[in-house]
N, C-alpha and C positions, 0 to 999 in steps of 0.2 A: 504494500500500500504506500501511496505517496506520503511524504512527510508533511505534517500539518504546518501551514504557514505561521511563522512567529509574529504575533501582534504586540507591538510596544505600546504601553500606556502613555502616549504623548499628552493626552488631555487630563491626566491625573493632577499634575501641578499647575493647571491652567489659571487658577485664581491667584496663586502666588506670582506666577509669571506675568499676569495681567497687571498686578500692582508694580512689579519690577519695571515693566514697559512704561507704565504711567509715570514712575519716578524719573526714568531716563528722559521721557518727553518733557516733563516739567523742568528738569535741569537744563535741557537743550533750549527751551523757550526762554528761561530766565537768563541764560548766558547770551542768547541772541539779543534779548532786550537790553541787557546791561553792557555787554562788551561789543555787540555787533560783529560783523565780519570784517576781517582785514583785507579790504579790496585792493587788488593789484592795480597797476597803471592802466590796464584795459578798461577799468571802470572809473577810476578817480582822475585820470589825466596825469601827465608828468613828462619827463624826458627820458629818452633812450640813447645811450652812448655805447657804440660797439668799438672795441679796440682789439688789436692783434699783437701777439707776442711771438718772438722767434722760437721760444721753447714752451713746454707745457706750463700753463699759468698756475700759480699758487693762489687759490681763491681766498683763503684766510688772510694771507699777506696783503692781497688787494683790498679786502674789506678794512683791514687795519690802516692802510695808507689813506683810504678815502675818509675814514673816521677822523684821522689826524688832520686832514685837510678841511674838516667841517661838514662833510657829507655824511651825516649820521644815519640817514634813512636809506642809504644805498642798498639795493638788492643786486648781488653779484652772482652770475652763473655762466657756465660755459655755453657756447652757442655753436653746436656742430663739433668742430675739432677742439682738442684740449688747448690749442693756442688761441682760439677765438673766445672772447669774453664779452658778454652783454651786461651792461650796467643800467639799472633802472633807478631813476631819481625822481622824487616828488618835487621837482623844481619848476618854477615858471620858465617860460620860453626865453632862452638866452643863446644867441648864435655863438657866443664864445665859451659855452659850457663844456663842449667837447675838448677844447684846448686846455681849460682849467683842469679837467679830469686827467688828461694826459700828463700835464705838468705835475699833478699830485702823484701819479704812478711812476714817474721817471726820477723821483727823488733819490732812489737807491741806485741809479745808474742803468736801469733796465731800458731796453729798446722797445718802445711802445708805438704802434701805428694807429692813428685815428681813422676809422673806416666809416663810421656813421654817427650822426648827431641829429636826432629827430625829436619832435614834440607831439604828444598826444593830448589834444584839448580835452578839458573837463566836460564839455558839452557832448562830445563823442562818447566819453565814458558813461555819462548819465543815460544816453539813449541806449547804449548796449545793455546797461543794467536793467532798464525798464523792459526792453524787448526780451531779455533773457527770462525775467520773471513772468511776463505774459506768455512766453513760449511754454513754460512749465505748467501754468494754469490751463492753457489750451490743451496740452497733452493729457492732463488729468481728466479734463472734461470729455475728451474724445474717448479715452479709455473707459470711462464710466458708461458712456453710451454703447460702446461695443460690447462690454460685458453684460449689460442689461439686455441687449438683444440676443447674445449668444447663450447666456445662462438664465439669470433671473435677477431681480432688483437687489435682493439681499446679497447675492454673490458680487454684484457690481459695487455696492456700497462697501462691503468687506474688503474687496481688492483695493479700492481707491483709498480707504482709510489706512490700509497696510502700507500703501505707497507713500502717503503723507507721513506715516510713522518713520519709514526708511529715510526719506529726504530730510525730515526734521532732525533726525539723529545725526546724519552726515553733516548737515550745516551746524548743528550744535557742537559737534566735536571740533570742527574747524574754528568755530567761535571760541570755544573753551581754550584750545591750544594756540589760538591766534596764528593759524597757518594762513599763508597767502591764498586769497580766493580770486582767481583770474578766469579767463575764458576757457582754459583747458580744464579747470576744476568744474566749471559750469557744464562743459561737455560731459565730464565724468558723472555728474549728478544726473543728467538726462540719460546716460547709459545705465546708471543704476536703476532708474525707473523702468527701462526696457527689460533689464535682466530680472529684476524682482517680479515684474509682471509676468514674464514668461514662466518663471518657476511657480508662481501662484496659479496660473491657468492650468498647468499640468496637475497640480494638486486638486484644483476645483473640478477638473474633468474626471478624475478618479472618484472624488466625493459624489458627484452627480451619478456616475455609473453605479457606485455601490449603494446609493439610496434606492436605485431601481432593482438591484440584484438581491441585497440583504434585506429581505422583507420583514424578518422578525427581530432584527437588531435595532437598538435605539440610536439616537443621533451621536452620542459619545462613542459608542462602539464603531459606528461607521467612520467617524473621524479618525479614530485610532487605526483602523484597518487601512484606510486610504493613505494616511501618512506613512504607515509602515511599508506599504507597497511602493510608494514613490521615494522612499528614503535613499535607496541605493543610487537612483538616478540623480537626486538632489546633491548627494555628497560627491559623486564622481564629477558632475558638472562644476560644482563649486571648487573642488580641489584642483582640477586641471586649469581652471581660470586663474585661481590664486597663484599657481606655480608660474604662469606666464607673467602675472602682474608683479610677483616678487623679482623676477628677472628684470623687468622694466624698472622697478623701483631701485634696484641695486646698480644696474649697468646702463640705464637709459639716459642718465645725465639729469641735471637740474631743470632742464627745459620741461620735461614731462614728469618731474617728481611729484608735483601736486596732483596731476591726473592719476598717476598710479596709486597715490595715497588715498584719494577719494574713492577710487574703485575698490581698493582693498577693504576699506571701511564699509562701503556700500554692499559688497558681496557678503561679508560677514553678517551685517544687519539684515540684508534681504533674505538670506538663508534662514535666519532665525525667525523673521516675520512670516515667511511662507508656512512655517510649521506652527508657530505659537501665537501669531497675531491674526492672520487671515482666517484660519480655521476657528480660532477662539472667538472671533467676532461673529462668525456664522452661528456658533452656539449661543452667543449672547443675544442674537436676533431671533433665536428659537426657530432655526431652520428645520423643516420637517419634510416628509415625503410628499405631503399635499402641495408644498410650494413648487415642486417640480412636475406635478401633473398638469398637462396642458388643459386649458379651459374647454369645456364641451362646446361643440359647434351649435349655433342656434339653428333650429329646424325652421324651415320656411313652409308656410302653409300653402298647399296647392289647392286651388279652387276645383271642385269636382265638376266634371263636364256633365251637362244635362243628358 
């Protein structure tokens, strides 16, 4: 005889984990309200100075030289090759800023070449910030409509609330740690929405199927069975993605450091929410078999022929 499938009691600690998620959400909201996000120059405006070295640049030494020259808010990172350095400064437009930066970096006798000196206006940054926020809201609205059409309204609401949970926690961690939030991080947040949604839909598909197959089981048993059946798929997908992101985080350079960081946080949070937030919300909304039964078609009366 075939071995009986092992069912894990995922929903056993659901109340404790719901409190845990609420605490994390509250901490994230408080941090966002008090600290805000540390927006990069893509959003706030400022100056970009690109310089080239003959040998691999020492970023820590460059930061120290810029601090000594009065550029306390400088963000220094490699740009492509290890000899190319991109410096971000929250300075007003100054055509001579590039020359001042090069002067500060050549104090120790290094050979430094100025390659670019650009200014990103604050108005451009404000427009990007507004459009990015509107883009996320539009994405959530379209997701809710799609899931309501494919599944049922309770599934739709549960998935969207789980996505709000994931995005809020990612933003909260960036706010709490005061990590730079630029366009690459915004792209990662949107990618987290897609990743978490895909995982949630897989779980919801199995839940819907089991509601129709397991006729004598209650809602908690169906949730446990569905989550147990999709667990291996969830873990394999998450682990393979995390391995790639760890490689990007370590070897990808500072240009995509924030992108990899946001995705690593988002995948961890998204995997957790697919198991303990989305399914938990369905139970909180008292999902039943009756919710998945299509409404009966209205019978039309046919006039009898004389």
